GUFI-120224 format. One record per residue (C-alpha): x, y, z; residue in three letters. Coordinates in steps of 0.5 Angstrom, whole numbers, plus 500, padded with zeros to 3 digits. Example, Ala and Ser with C-alpha at 12.3 -4.5 7.8 and 13.67 -1.06 7.14 Angstrom:
2
525491516ALA;527498514SER;
END
This chain:
239
801621478MET;802628475ALA;810625474GLU;807619471ARG;803623466PHE;809627464THR;814621463ALA;809618459ASP;808624455LEU;815625454LEU;816618452PHE;810619446ILE;814625444LEU;820622443ILE;817616440VAL;814621435LEU;820624434LEU;824618432VAL;818616428ALA;819622424ALA;826622424LEU;826615421ILE;820617416GLY;825623414PHE;831618413LEU;827613409ILE;824618404GLY;831622403TYR;834615402LEU;828613397SER;828620393GLU;836619393ARG;835612390GLY;830615385ARG;835621383CYS;840616382ARG;836611377ARG;834617373ARG;841620373ILE;843613370ALA;837613365VAL;839620363LEU;846618362ASP;844613358GLU;840617353GLU;846622353ILE;851617351GLU;846615346GLY;845622343LEU;853622343LYS;853616339THR;848619334ARG;852625333ILE;858621332ARG;854617326ILE;851624323ARG;858627323GLU;861621320GLU;855621315GLU;856629314LYS;864628312ALA;862623307ALA;857627304LEU;862633304ASP;867628300ALA;861627295LYS;860634295LEU;867636293LYS;867630288LEU;861633285ALA;864640284GLU;870637281ASP;866633276GLU;862639275LYS;868643273ILE;871638269THR;864637265LEU;864645264GLY;871644261THR;869639257ARG;863642255ILE;867648253ASN;871644248GLY;865641245LEU;862648244GLU;868650240GLU;868643236ASP;861644235LYS;863651232ALA;869649228LYS;864643225LEU;859648223ALA;864652220GLY;866646216GLU;859644214VAL;858651211ARG;864651207ARG;862644205MET;855647203ASP;858653199ASP;863648196GLU;857643194ILE;853649191THR;859652187SER;859644184LEU;852644183LYS;853651179LEU;859648175THR;855641174ILE;849645171ASP;853650167ARG;857643164LEU;850640163GLU;848646159LYS;854646155GLU;854638153VAL;846639151MET;848645147ALA;854640144LEU;849635143LYS;844639140ALA;849642135GLU;852635133GLN;844632132THR;843638127GLU;849637123GLU;848629123GLN;841631121ASN;843635116ALA;848630113VAL;842625113ARG;837629110THR;842631104HIS;844624103ASP;837620104VAL;832626104HIS;826621101ASN;827615105THR;822613111PRO;828614116LEU;830621113ALA;823623115ALA;823620122MET;830624123VAL;827630120HIS;821630125GLU;825629131GLU;829635129SER;823639128VAL;820636135ALA;827638139HIS;827645136GLU;820646139GLU;823646146PHE;829650149ARG;834645152PRO;832645160ASP;827650160ASP;823648166LEU;817652163GLU;816646158VAL;813642163VAL;806642164THR;804645171GLY;810649171ILE;810657170GLY;815662171PRO;814663178LYS;814656180ILE;820655175ALA;824661179ARG;823657186LEU;826651183LEU;832654180ILE;833658187ASN;833651190ARG;839648184GLY;834645180ILE;836648173THR;835642168THR;830637166TRP;835632169LYS;835635175ALA;828636176LEU;827628173ALA;832626179ASP;828630184THR;822627188SER;815629188VAL;815630196ALA;821635195TYR;818639190ILE;812639194GLN;816642200GLU;819647195ILE;812650193LEU;809650200GLU;816653204LYS;818657198ASP;812659195GLY;807659200GLY;800657202GLU;797659195ARG;802654191TYR;799648195ARG;794647190ILE;799645185HIS;800638183ASN;807636182PRO;806629181GLU;808628174SER;813633173TRP;819629174PRO;816624169HIS;815629164GLN;822632165ALA;825625164SER;822624157LEU;824631155LEU;831630158ASP;831623154ASP;829626148GLY;822622148ARG;818628145TRP;812624142ASP;811620149GLU;812627152PHE;806630148ARG;802624149GLU;803625157LEU;802633156ARG;796632152ASP;793627157SER;794632163ILE;791638160ARG;785634158ALA;784631165GLY;785638168SER;779641163ARG;
END
């Protein structure tokens, strides 16, 4: 009986040992399969990452090429800018030279216009003297004599004759090259106002130069009676 019990116990132990061994083998094989699957997944991820790295390297190479191209273009543009700056300086010098030449020409024109006015005045005086001597008592002679006397009341190209222009304003205009009645007549009211405000200052804004070019035009044309009428009208309106 004891021997049978021992034999059964030994059999049970062997069965348990075999079962444990089989379980270990099954667990080992199962874990090994899981590891292989995990390794396969990781290998795929690694390959994907390598592919992404390769793409990024290609993109980086393209960007490096663009960067180099931009740097070369920057150098080219810098050289071009330097050339343009030199051209700009040359043109500025040419403009200054032309401004000086224009100023010189304006002064020459003013001088010549004054000479012409003086010659015209001299010629008029001579003609009036001849006409007065020949036909002193005729109505025409009286008109010529009146015009001559009227002309003598004003100095040629005296800007201060214009109503509203005093010595200081006349100096502002002369400094801007407006030295004759004709020059003042050809100047816009807006530009005269700009001269008053910029060169004269705030206190000169009260002056109204709207009639100055017209007055100067009448003076330059020798229309003395019309000038007097306009002057009297302006003075009457300012009272």
